[in-house]
C-alpha positions as CSV (number, residue, x, y, z in Angstrom):
1,M,58.3,90.2,104.6
2,T,60.8,92.5,105.5
3,G,63.5,93.8,108.2
4,S,65.8,90.7,108.6
5,V,68.9,91.9,110.3
6,D,72.0,90.2,110.6
7,V,73.7,91.5,114.1
8,S,77.0,90.5,114.8
9,R,74.6,89.3,120.0
10,R,69.1,79.8,152.9
11,K,67.0,80.8,156.3
12,T,64.1,79.5,158.5
13,K,61.8,76.7,158.0
14,R,59.2,79.4,156.6
15,L,61.3,80.9,154.0
16,Q,62.4,77.5,152.9
17,A,58.8,76.2,152.4
18,T,58.1,79.3,150.4
19,V,61.3,78.6,148.1
20,Q,59.7,75.2,148.2
21,K,56.2,76.6,147.1
22,A,57.6,78.5,144.7
23,A,59.7,76.0,143.0
24,L,56.3,73.6,142.4
25,N,54.5,76.7,141.0
26,E,57.6,77.0,138.8
27,M,57.5,73.3,137.6
28,S,53.8,73.2,137.3
29,K,54.0,76.0,134.8
30,L,56.7,74.3,133.1
31,I,54.7,70.6,132.7
32,T,51.9,73.0,131.2
33,L,53.9,74.4,128.8
34,L,55.4,71.3,127.8
35,S,52.0,70.0,127.6
36,L,51.5,72.4,125.0
37,G,54.3,71.5,122.8
38,A,55.9,75.4,124.1
39,F,59.2,73.8,123.8
40,P,60.0,71.5,120.6
41,G,63.1,69.3,121.1
42,A,65.4,70.3,124.1
43,L,64.1,73.4,126.4
44,C,65.8,76.5,126.4
45,L,67.1,78.0,130.2
46,P,64.7,79.9,131.8
47,Q,65.3,83.5,131.8
48,W,65.5,83.7,135.4
49,G,64.8,81.1,138.3
50,D,63.9,81.7,142.0
51,S,67.7,81.8,143.4
52,H,67.8,85.9,143.3
53,H,64.1,86.6,143.3
54,N,62.5,87.3,146.7
55,G,59.7,90.0,146.1
56,P,60.5,93.5,147.4
57,W,64.3,93.8,147.8
58,M,65.4,92.5,150.9
59,T,68.5,91.6,152.9
60,H,68.6,88.0,154.3
61,G,70.8,88.1,157.3
62,P,72.6,87.5,159.3
63,P,73.9,84.9,156.9
64,A,76.2,82.0,157.4
65,S,79.4,82.5,159.1
66,G,82.3,83.7,156.8
67,S,80.0,86.1,155.0
68,Y,81.5,89.7,154.7
69,D,79.4,92.4,156.2
70,C,79.3,95.3,154.1
71,N,77.1,97.2,157.4
72,E,80.1,96.9,159.4
73,H,83.4,97.1,157.2
74,P,82.2,98.7,153.7
75,F,84.7,99.4,150.8
76,K,86.0,102.7,150.0
77,Y,85.9,101.7,146.0
78,V,85.2,99.5,143.7
79,I,86.3,98.2,140.2
80,M,84.1,96.4,137.9
81,I,85.4,94.6,134.9
82,S,83.6,92.5,132.5
83,V,86.2,90.3,130.3
84,D,83.7,90.1,127.5
85,G,83.4,86.2,126.2
86,M,84.8,84.7,129.3
87,H,83.0,81.7,130.4
88,A,82.5,80.4,133.9
89,S,84.6,77.3,132.4
90,D,86.7,79.7,131.1
91,V,88.1,80.7,135.2
92,E,89.3,76.9,135.6
93,K,91.1,76.6,132.2
94,W,92.8,80.0,133.0
95,T,94.0,79.4,136.6
96,T,95.1,76.0,135.6
97,Y,97.2,77.5,132.7
98,S,98.0,80.5,134.8
99,P,98.2,79.0,138.2
100,N,100.9,82.2,139.4
101,G,98.9,84.7,137.6
102,N,97.2,87.9,138.8
103,I,93.6,86.4,138.3
104,S,94.7,83.0,140.0
105,A,95.8,85.6,142.6
106,L,92.2,87.4,143.1
107,L,90.8,84.2,143.4
108,K,92.7,83.1,146.5
109,T,91.4,85.9,148.5
110,G,88.0,86.0,147.1
111,Y,84.3,84.5,146.2
112,E,84.1,82.8,143.2
113,Y,80.7,82.3,141.5
114,T,80.7,79.4,139.0
115,N,77.0,79.1,138.4
116,A,76.4,82.9,137.1
117,Y,74.0,83.8,134.5
118,T,74.0,87.0,132.4
119,S,71.0,88.4,130.8
120,A,68.7,86.8,128.3
121,P,69.2,87.9,125.9
122,S,72.8,87.8,126.3
123,D,73.8,90.9,123.8
124,S,76.4,93.5,125.4
125,F,73.9,95.8,125.9
126,P,71.7,94.0,128.2
127,G,74.3,92.4,129.4
128,T,75.7,95.8,130.7
129,M,72.5,97.0,131.7
130,A,72.0,93.9,134.1
131,Q,75.3,94.6,136.2
132,Y,74.2,98.5,136.3
133,T,70.6,98.2,137.2
134,G,70.0,95.1,138.7
135,A,67.2,94.4,136.1
136,T,66.1,92.4,133.3
137,P,65.1,93.7,129.7
138,K,61.5,93.3,130.8
139,T,62.3,96.2,133.1
140,T,65.2,97.9,131.7
141,G,63.6,97.9,128.0
142,V,67.1,97.3,126.6
143,W,66.9,94.1,124.7
144,Y,69.7,94.9,122.2
145,D,72.1,97.5,120.9
146,D,70.1,96.7,117.6
147,T,66.3,96.3,118.1
148,W,62.8,97.4,117.2
149,D,60.4,99.5,119.3
150,R,57.0,100.1,118.0
151,T,56.7,103.7,119.4
152,F,60.1,105.1,118.1
153,Y,60.7,106.8,115.0
154,A,63.4,106.6,112.1
155,P,66.7,109.1,112.6
156,S,65.8,112.6,111.4
157,S,61.9,111.7,110.8
158,G,60.5,114.2,112.6
159,C,58.2,111.6,114.0
160,L,56.0,111.3,110.8
161,G,54.1,108.6,109.8
162,P,53.2,105.1,111.3
163,A,55.2,104.5,114.6
164,G,57.5,101.5,114.8
165,A,61.3,101.9,114.1
166,E,64.8,100.2,114.4
167,V,66.2,101.2,117.4
168,V,70.4,101.0,117.0
169,Y,73.0,102.1,119.6
170,D,76.5,101.0,118.2
171,E,79.1,102.6,116.2
172,T,76.3,103.5,113.6
173,K,75.6,106.4,116.2
174,D,79.3,108.0,115.8
175,Y,79.8,110.7,113.6
176,N,82.6,108.4,112.1
177,D,83.3,105.1,113.1
178,T,86.1,104.3,111.2
179,L,88.1,107.1,113.6
180,L,88.8,105.9,117.8
181,F,87.7,109.7,118.5
182,S,85.3,111.2,116.0
183,G,83.2,113.7,117.9
184,G,81.0,110.9,120.0
185,I,77.5,110.7,119.0
186,D,76.1,112.1,116.2
187,P,72.4,113.7,116.9
188,A,71.0,113.4,113.8
189,N,71.8,109.4,113.6
190,L,69.9,109.0,116.9
191,P,66.4,107.0,116.5
192,Q,63.5,109.2,117.6
193,A,60.3,109.3,120.0
194,V,57.6,111.7,120.9
195,I,58.3,112.7,124.8
196,N,56.0,115.6,126.4
197,G,54.3,115.9,123.0
198,K,57.5,116.9,121.4
199,C,59.8,114.6,118.5
200,S,63.1,114.1,120.2
201,N,66.2,112.6,119.7
202,I,66.8,109.6,122.2
203,Y,70.4,109.4,123.5
204,P,71.1,105.6,124.9
205,H,70.9,106.9,128.4
206,Q,67.3,108.1,127.6
207,R,66.5,104.4,126.6
208,V,66.8,102.7,129.7
209,R,63.8,102.7,131.8
210,V,65.5,102.6,135.3
211,N,68.4,104.3,137.3
212,T,71.8,102.6,137.3
213,L,73.9,102.5,140.2
214,F,76.4,105.2,139.1
215,E,73.3,108.0,139.5
216,V,72.8,106.2,143.2
217,V,76.5,106.3,143.8
218,N,76.6,109.9,142.3
219,A,73.7,111.0,144.4
220,A,75.7,110.2,147.4
221,G,78.1,112.5,146.8
222,H,80.7,109.9,145.2
223,Q,82.9,110.1,141.8
224,T,82.1,107.5,139.2
225,A,84.0,106.6,135.4
226,Y,83.4,104.0,132.9
227,T,84.8,102.7,129.8
228,D,83.2,101.0,127.0
229,K,83.6,99.8,123.3
230,H,81.4,102.5,121.6
231,P,80.2,106.0,122.5
232,A,76.7,104.8,123.1
233,Y,77.9,103.1,126.1
234,D,76.3,106.7,127.1
235,I,73.4,104.2,128.3
236,V,75.2,103.7,131.7
237,R,74.5,107.4,132.5
238,G,71.0,106.4,133.2
239,P,67.6,108.1,132.3
240,S,68.6,111.1,134.5
241,G,71.9,111.7,132.5
242,T,73.6,112.4,135.8
243,G,75.7,108.9,136.0
244,L,78.5,110.2,133.9
245,S,79.1,113.7,133.1
246,V,82.6,113.4,131.8
247,V,81.9,111.5,128.2
248,C,84.2,111.1,125.7
249,C,85.1,112.7,122.7
250,S,82.5,115.2,121.9
251,S,81.2,118.7,122.7
252,H,78.1,117.8,121.3
253,Y,76.6,115.1,123.5
254,E,73.3,116.2,124.9
255,R,74.2,117.9,128.0
256,V,72.1,118.2,131.1
257,P,72.3,120.0,134.5
258,Q,75.5,118.6,136.1
259,T,76.7,119.1,139.7
260,D,79.6,116.9,140.1
261,D,82.5,115.4,138.1
262,R,82.1,111.7,136.7
263,Q,83.7,110.6,133.6
264,G,83.1,108.1,130.6
265,Y,85.3,107.2,128.1
266,F,84.7,105.3,124.7
267,P,87.0,104.7,122.1
268,E,85.1,103.4,119.1
269,I,86.1,99.6,118.4
270,A,84.9,99.5,115.3
271,A,87.8,101.8,114.2
272,V,90.4,99.0,114.7
273,A,90.9,95.5,112.8
274,N,88.8,92.9,114.2
275,T,92.1,90.8,115.2
276,V,93.2,89.8,118.6
277,E,96.6,91.9,118.1
278,A,94.4,94.9,117.2
279,T,92.4,94.5,120.0
280,I,94.6,93.9,122.3
281,A,96.1,97.7,121.5
282,Y,92.8,99.1,121.6
283,D,91.9,97.3,124.9
284,Q,95.4,98.8,126.4
285,L,93.0,102.2,126.2
286,H,90.8,101.3,128.7
287,V,93.6,99.8,130.7
288,D,95.3,103.3,130.4
289,A,92.2,105.0,131.5
290,W,91.9,103.1,134.8
291,L,95.3,103.8,135.5
292,D,94.5,107.2,135.1
293,W,91.2,107.2,137.2
294,L,93.6,105.8,139.9
295,D,95.5,108.6,140.0
296,A,92.2,111.1,139.8
297,K,93.5,111.8,136.1
298,T,91.1,112.3,133.2
299,P,92.2,110.3,130.0
300,A,92.9,112.2,126.7
301,N,89.8,112.6,124.3
302,S,87.7,112.6,127.3
303,T,84.8,115.7,127.1
304,I,84.5,117.3,130.5
305,F,81.2,119.1,131.7
306,N,82.4,120.8,134.8
307,S,85.8,119.9,136.3
308,Q,88.5,117.0,136.5
309,L,88.6,114.3,138.7
310,T,89.6,115.1,141.8
311,Q,90.2,111.8,143.7
312,M,90.2,108.3,142.5
313,P,86.3,107.6,141.5
314,S,84.4,105.4,144.1
315,V,83.2,103.2,141.4
316,F,84.7,102.8,137.6
317,G,84.3,100.1,135.3
318,G,85.0,98.9,131.9
319,N,85.8,95.7,129.7
320,F,88.0,93.8,127.7
321,Q,87.1,92.8,124.2
322,A,90.3,90.6,123.2
323,M,88.9,87.4,124.5
324,S,85.4,87.9,122.6
325,V,87.3,88.5,119.6
326,A,89.6,85.6,119.8
327,Q,86.7,83.5,120.5
328,K,84.9,84.7,117.3
329,T,87.7,84.3,114.9
330,V,89.4,81.7,116.4
331,G,87.7,79.7,119.1
332,Y,88.7,77.2,121.3
333,N,90.9,74.5,120.2
334,N,88.6,71.4,118.7
335,D,89.5,68.7,121.4
336,T,87.4,66.9,123.9
337,T,88.3,69.7,126.8
338,H,87.9,72.6,124.5
339,S,91.1,74.0,125.3
340,F,92.0,77.7,124.8
341,S,93.7,78.3,121.5
342,A,96.9,80.3,120.9
343,A,94.6,83.4,120.3
344,Q,92.5,83.0,123.5
345,I,95.7,82.4,125.4
346,Q,97.4,85.6,123.9
347,A,94.2,87.6,124.7
348,M,93.8,86.1,128.5
349,T,97.4,86.9,129.2
350,F,97.3,90.4,128.1
351,V,93.9,90.6,130.3
352,D,95.7,88.8,133.3
353,V,98.8,91.3,132.8
354,S,96.5,94.4,132.8
355,V,94.4,92.9,135.8
356,G,98.2,93.0,137.5
357,A,99.0,96.4,136.7
358,V,95.7,97.8,138.3
359,I,96.2,95.8,141.2
360,N,99.9,96.8,141.4
361,K,98.8,100.5,141.3
362,L,96.5,99.9,143.9
363,K,99.0,98.5,146.2
364,A,101.3,101.5,145.4
365,K,98.7,103.9,146.4
366,N,98.1,102.1,149.4
367,L,94.4,101.5,148.1
368,Y,94.4,97.4,147.5
369,N,92.8,96.9,150.9
370,D,89.9,99.2,150.5
371,T,89.0,98.3,147.0
372,L,86.5,95.1,146.0
373,I,87.2,94.4,142.6
374,L,84.2,92.5,140.9
375,V,84.5,90.9,137.6
376,A,81.3,89.8,135.8
377,S,81.7,88.9,131.9
378,K,78.8,90.8,130.0
379,H,77.9,87.4,128.1
380,G,79.8,84.4,126.9
381,Q,79.8,83.0,123.3
382,A,78.7,80.3,121.8
383,P,79.3,77.6,120.6
384,I,82.6,76.4,123.1
385,D,82.6,73.0,121.1
386,R,83.4,74.6,117.7
387,S,82.4,71.4,116.2
388,L,78.8,72.3,116.8
389,Y,79.5,75.8,114.5
390,A,76.9,76.3,111.9
391,K,75.6,79.2,110.1
392,V,71.8,79.8,108.6
393,D,70.6,82.5,106.5
394,P,68.2,84.7,109.0
395,E,66.3,85.1,105.8
396,C,65.4,81.5,106.7
397,I,63.8,82.6,109.8
398,T,61.8,85.5,108.4
399,N,60.6,83.3,105.5
400,A,59.7,80.5,107.5
401,T,57.0,83.0,109.6
402,G,54.8,82.8,106.8
403,V,53.6,86.4,108.0
404,N,54.8,89.8,107.6
405,V,57.7,90.9,109.7
406,A,58.5,94.3,110.6
407,F,62.2,93.4,112.0
408,Q,64.2,90.6,113.1
409,T,67.4,90.8,115.3
410,S,69.6,87.7,114.3
411,D,72.7,86.6,116.0
412,D,72.6,82.8,117.6
413,I,69.2,84.3,118.6
414,A,66.2,85.9,116.7
415,L,63.9,88.4,118.3
416,I,60.9,88.9,115.8
417,F,58.8,91.7,115.4
418,L,55.7,91.0,113.7
419,N,53.9,93.7,111.7
420,N,50.6,92.3,113.5
421,S,51.2,90.5,116.7
422,A,47.8,88.7,116.1
423,D,50.0,86.6,113.8
424,A,52.0,85.3,116.5
425,S,50.3,81.9,116.9
426,T,50.5,81.3,112.9
427,A,54.2,82.3,112.8
428,A,55.5,80.1,115.5
429,A,53.3,77.0,114.0
430,N,55.2,78.1,110.6
431,L,58.6,78.5,112.4
432,R,58.0,75.2,114.1
433,A,57.3,73.6,110.7
434,K,60.8,74.6,109.6
435,A,62.6,73.6,112.8
436,A,65.0,70.9,110.9
437,E,65.8,73.3,107.7
438,C,66.3,76.5,109.9
439,K,67.7,74.7,112.6
440,I,65.5,75.7,115.3
441,R,65.6,74.4,119.3
442,S,62.7,76.5,120.5
443,V,60.1,78.9,119.5
444,I,59.1,81.5,122.5
445,Y,56.0,83.6,122.0
446,G,52.6,84.3,123.4
447,Q,52.0,83.5,127.2
448,N,55.4,81.2,127.2
449,L,57.2,84.5,126.4
450,T,55.4,86.6,129.5
451,D,55.5,83.6,131.8
452,S,59.5,83.2,130.9
453,G,60.3,86.3,132.0
454,F,60.6,88.3,128.8
455,G,57.8,90.8,129.4
456,D,54.4,91.1,127.2
457,P,54.3,92.6,123.6
458,A,50.9,93.2,123.9
459,T,51.7,95.7,126.6
460,D,55.5,96.7,126.0
461,P,56.4,98.3,122.6
462,A,60.3,96.9,123.5
463,V,59.2,93.1,123.9
464,P,59.5,91.0,120.5
465,D,56.6,88.9,119.7
466,I,58.9,86.1,119.1
467,I,62.2,84.4,120.1
468,V,63.8,82.0,118.3
469,Q,66.3,79.8,119.9
470,P,68.5,77.8,117.2
471,E,70.2,74.9,118.1
472,L,73.4,75.2,120.0
473,G,76.2,76.5,117.7
474,V,74.3,77.7,115.2
475,I,74.4,81.4,114.1
476,Y,71.6,83.1,112.2
477,T,74.2,85.0,109.9
478,T,75.5,85.1,106.2
479,S,79.2,86.0,107.8
480,S,81.8,83.7,106.9
481,K,84.3,85.6,109.3
482,K,83.1,84.3,112.9
483,V,82.8,81.0,114.3
484,A,81.1,81.8,117.3
485,E,78.8,84.7,118.6
486,H,76.7,85.7,121.7
487,G,73.3,87.5,122.1
488,G,71.8,84.0,122.6
489,I,70.0,82.3,125.6
490,S,72.1,79.1,125.9
491,S,74.1,78.3,128.6
492,D,77.3,78.9,126.4
493,D,76.2,82.3,126.0
494,R,74.8,83.1,129.4
495,L,76.9,80.8,132.1
496,V,80.0,83.4,132.6
497,A,82.7,84.3,134.6
498,C,81.9,86.3,138.1
499,F,83.9,86.3,141.1
500,A,84.8,89.3,143.7
501,S,88.2,89.8,145.5
502,N,89.4,92.0,148.0
503,P,92.2,91.1,150.7
504,R,89.4,91.0,153.5
505,L,87.7,88.1,151.9
506,K,88.4,84.4,152.1
507,R,88.4,82.1,149.4
508,E,85.1,80.7,148.8
509,V,83.2,78.9,145.7
510,F,79.8,79.4,145.3
511,S,77.7,76.7,143.3
512,Q,74.1,78.0,143.8
513,R,73.0,79.6,140.5
514,V,73.4,83.5,140.4
515,Y,72.7,86.2,138.0
516,T,74.5,89.1,137.2
517,T,72.2,91.2,138.1
518,Q,73.0,90.8,141.4
519,V,76.0,92.6,141.0
520,A,74.5,96.0,140.8
521,P,73.0,95.9,144.7
522,T,76.2,93.8,145.7
523,V,78.2,96.8,144.6
524,L,75.9,99.6,146.3
525,K,76.1,97.3,149.5
526,A,79.8,97.0,149.5
527,L,80.4,100.6,149.3
528,G,77.8,101.3,152.1
529,L,74.6,102.3,150.1
530,D,71.5,101.1,150.0
531,P,70.8,98.7,147.1
532,G,67.0,99.3,147.3
533,A,67.7,102.7,145.7
534,L,67.9,100.9,142.0
535,Q,64.5,101.0,140.8
536,G,65.2,97.8,139.0
537,V,66.4,95.8,142.1
538,Q,63.3,97.1,143.4
539,K,61.0,96.1,140.8
540,E,62.4,92.7,140.4
541,G,63.5,91.6,144.1
542,T,67.2,91.3,143.2
543,N,69.4,90.2,145.6
544,L,73.0,90.7,147.1
545,L,75.4,87.8,145.6
546,P,75.9,85.0,148.0
547,G,78.8,85.7,150.5
548,F,77.9,89.6,151.3
549,W,75.3,91.0,153.5
């Protein structure tokens, strides 16, 4: 057995009746799964509920009074920010700690979503794709930044030998991941696949199967920009490659015909120390890029495909890493409220001040009233309760299957790809028998896997045969450098910070379950563009976030 990898991841009565029927169908399906013993012990969270899913994409309206009419009053700009690791519960913690801070100010004229779930799995890659495509991994094909595909081949293999290879899009794709800017993605490090009969290097943006909002915005004649932690976040360019045309660091990027000016900026986070202080200094690069974009400037170490930005991008986005690092290396205080540790306060203080810098510049340029600021975290982090932390060697899972494993992605989740998918039932039974030893909460495979919304490994080469959900707090790792991780499907991983702010909005809190996939169509609607232009939105029936129509 080989391949274990530790990778440190409302409406008319008629509509009401339809929703009730759907809920009954889901409950019936769940009861069936329970009777089959599909969920040993506690239940894992389902991939998606019915609250964002209504068949073909449609706008429900007019909604309740007080909702914002994007058709009548679209915004000129949208800024999308992810505070990686920030939970929904952290919003209240922070506003209590800093009631006069910038995040608190945003929430006074904004919509807060206190029950917002990110993707499952909750790795940064599918978490990003959720917000920028409006779709889940079964549709995007993006499961993790380090996973397996039954149709891919290893880098520089020439697509020779049997198909099936690890698909990694992280710092290892750089020319030199010890440098902030080493030239971007080295094609020699890219996985390969046969495309139109030719063995080709597959760039991250070619991995995603549906378009991104950046592609839609670009097609409408607007400019866009984005920054993130690796050059591999080239993925937001989307399959056409036209979502971003100014990408950081390299003249060696795969180039496609471009007709306008879009920009990406991807300093390598692996080049800095894994401390809160160093990560704050790193995050400042992202903040500086945002401030440059507000001035229609191009940051240093960006590669220009055509020409410089000519105006503030209509949409730009990016993330903060410091909170995530504070959670992983220090965690929350081990008290009854799981209060912020000093490291988390340090990280969140930086985030709040940085958000203030963006707000102040928008106001100075008289753009604040025209800009929607949307904060949604790619992922949370587990466990919040530090006393639950435990680690288990990922080999425990690999060996417990009792069958040949082609590849295993391990964080606070295990995604298992078998040499022979026909062995899934045997492997699942063996894993359940080792549940206590390997601290397994649930084993998801077969019809349960498909019915839970993850896709079908028999027809999709990117879908794992088995998903193992560990007990809350357990990380499948041998590392002693972290006390929390993300990537899993627990509420600690998936229940994230999500709010939208603009002076035109009235303070409102939405407590119903929503999903970060709803961010993408909401951004397009906010700009007066068609959310249905997103292929993932059409495929999954993803609706707008509540409060917008």
